N, C-alpha and C positions, 0 to 999 in steps of 0.2 A: 477320739482315739482311746484305747484302753490305757489306763494308768501304767507307766513304764516300770515301776518297781514290782517285782514278783518274788515270791519266796520259793527257793529251790528244794524245800523239804519233800521228799517223795514219801508215799504212803506204802507201808508194808502190807502185803496181803494178809487178811486175817480180820477178826471181829473184836470188838470191845463192847461187852454187854451194857446196854443202857448208859453208855459213858461218852467219852470223847475220843476223837480221832484226830490225827495231825497235831497233837500237843507236842510242843518242842521247847527245848531250853533256849529261849530267846528273850532278851530284855529290851528289844527295840519296839518302838510303837508302830502300829499299822500306818502305811503311807497315806497321806491325805493330799487332796488337792481341792481347795474349797470352791474352785470354779465348776467342779463337777459333782458337787453335793446338792441333792434336792432337799429343799427345806419345806417341812410340813405339807406333804402331798395329800392334801385334804380330799381331793377328788378320787383318790384310789379307793378301790374296793378293799376294806379292811382285811388283814390277815385274821384267821380264826384264833380265838384265845383258848379253845378247848379242844385242839386236834389230837387225834390219835398219835400221829407223827409230825413233828415240826423240827427240822434241822437248823441250827443257828451256829455262829462262830463268835461267842462273846469276847474272846480275846485270843491272841496268838498263843498264850500259854495253855488255855483250855482246848483250843482246836475246835473241831466240829462236834457238836454235842446234840443229843436228843432232848428237847425241852417239851415235847408232847407227853401225853399221859400214858401211852402204851409202853410195855416193857419189851424193848427191842434191843438188838445188836446192830452196831454200824460197822461195816467192813468195806472192802474194795475188791473190784475185779479188774485186773490189768492185762494188757497184751503188748508185746514188743516194747517193753520198757516204758509203758505209759505211767504217768504219775499225775497226782492231784495236788495242786499247791494253793497258796492263798494270795489274794491281792485285794486291793480296796474295793468295797462295793459302793452302791449309789450314796449311801449315807457316810462314806469314809470308813466304816468299820470293815473288818476282814470278811471276805467272800470266797466261794468255792471256785477255783479257776481249773477248768478242765483242758485237756490237750488240744494244741493248735491243729488245724486242718493241714493235710499234705496229701499229695497224690501218689506218694511212695507206696509200693505194694505191701510193705510191712511197716506201718507207721505207728507210733505210740497211741494207744487207747487206754481209757480208764473210766470207771464209773463207780458211784457209791452204791453200796448194797446194804439195804435194811431188812432185817429178818426177825421173826418172832423170837424172843428169848424164853428160856425155861421150857416147861412142859404143859403150860396152860393152853387155853383156847386161842384160836387165830384172832389176833387183835386188828388184822387188816382186812377182814372179811365182811363186806358191807351186806351181802345177801340181798334181801328185798328192800333194805333201808336206803334213804337218799344219802349221797356222799359227794364230797368235794375233794379236789386236789389241784395243786398248781405250785407256782413259784414266781420269784422275781428273777430277771435274766437279762444278760447283755450278750448279744450274738456277735461273733467275730465278723469282719468283712469277708474272709474267705472261710466257708463252712460246708461246702458240698461241691461235688463234681467228680466223684469216683464211684466205681461200681459198688464198693463196700461201705462208703460213706455219702449217701445221697439224701440224707435227711438229718434232722437234729432232734433226737429224743430227749425231752426235758425230764419227765417223770412218768413211770409206768409200773404196772404189775402184770405179769403174764406177757406173752407174745401171741401173734396172730394164730399160731397152730394150737394154742391152748383153748379149751372149752369156754373159759372166761379170761377176759383181760380189760384193762383200761389204760389209757395213755393220754399225756399231753405232749405236744411237739411243735416245732416249726417246720412246716411241710413246704419246701421250696419257697421259703420266705414268708409263708402265711401261717398264722396261729390256727391250731386244730386240736380237737379232743375226739376221743373214740371210746366207745364202751361196747364190749361184747358179752352179753349175758346168755342165759339159758334160752331165751326166747328169740333174741334178735340182736343185730348189730347196728349201732347208730354212730354216724360220723358227722361232725359239724366243723366247718372250716370258715375262717374269716376271709373275705375277699380282699381285705386290705393287706397290702405288702408291708411287712415290718422293716423298719430302717436298721440297718447294721450298726453296731457301735452305739446303741441306744438302749437305755434301761427301760424294761416293761415289767408290769405285773399281770400275770395270766392266771385265771381261775376257771376250772372246768366243774361242773356240777351235773350229776344225774338225779333229777327230781321227778319222781312218778314216771310219767311217759314222755319225758323230755330230757334231752341233753343240751346244756348251755355252755357257751364259752363267753367270758367277760375279760377284756384286756384293756390296759391303758398305758400310755407312756408316762414314765416318771421323769419330770423335767425340773430344771432349776427353780422355776416359779410355782412349783406345786405339781400335783398329778394332772395329767391330761384327761380329757373327757373319756369316760369309760365306754367302750364299744361292746355291744351284746349281739350275739347270734345264737340261734337255737335250732334244733332239729327234733322232730317228734318220732317217737318209736318206742314200743314196750319191750325194753331190753330183758326184763325178767331178772331172776336172781343172779347176782355176781358172787359166786361162792367158789373159792379156791380149795380143791380137794386136798392138796398138799400144802400144809402150813409153813413148809420151808420155801415156798415160791417167794422170791424176793420182791421188795419195792425198789426200783431202780431209779437213780438219778444220773442222767447223762449218757446212757448207752443201753444196750440190749444183751441179755444173757440167755443161754439155753437152759434145759432141764438139768444140766450137770453144774450150773452155777458159774459157767466160763463165758466170757464175752463171745458173741457170734462173730467169728473172724471173717465170714463172707458177708455179713450185713449188720455191722455194728451200729450204724447211724449215730455215730458219736456226736454228742453236742459239743460244739466248739465255741467256748465262750465262758462266761462267768455266771454263777448261779447263786442266789440267796434265798433263804426262807422256803425251801421246798417242804410241802405239806400234804398230809392225806387226813381227811376228817370224816367221820360217820355221823350223820345227823340223827339225833335221837327224837 
């Protein structure tokens, strides 16, 4: 089960350029439960060391920070009093806790929003280059079952109606990746059903004419065996015409930057280390 101690600090709507979010005046240590800590998960696909975007929570005081190389701003999109809090991750350090699922018509929703800072080029535009994205996550036991929340969007940029987009999600309990480029749309989905209340690491990659998903369980005795699925297809260039198009963690927003009330696909659970990387 999810660790019971959660932090009730809500996020204010807004952005913090290339800095931290959720920083709070607190001198308490993050909750720990040694029975739930995965030690040296050597079988896991390693996280990238030079990603454009990599969000981490080094401490309660620092909150959510960008440790990738891109100059970006971190903000939130919220709906119906939704908040993002902190809880313990798989290694005992703070992690990003997204709203719980409910079938209520107007239920709390929230997502992290990462946008380009300054006036320079779009640093999250892969174009024709290979690129990867993914995260570590824990999915709540209840995470879907309503018309506006029938999926769990983990990390994405753009939405289905845009000329280009990419996403990683848990699709009715199955890990999935999608890329929509100028030439084609490619979707790959694992047939394995993920266990709720279990830590996983998921990585999606578009490499030449193939989209690949790799995922593995993070278990107390180390990382589980990585599972790989792929689908062939020439997606072509993935280029966002509007540099303000955000990279989202945990939900779905429209062109106005607001959460889509009719199809939020809120991720219900905990996320760590969400990242986006362009391969040079």
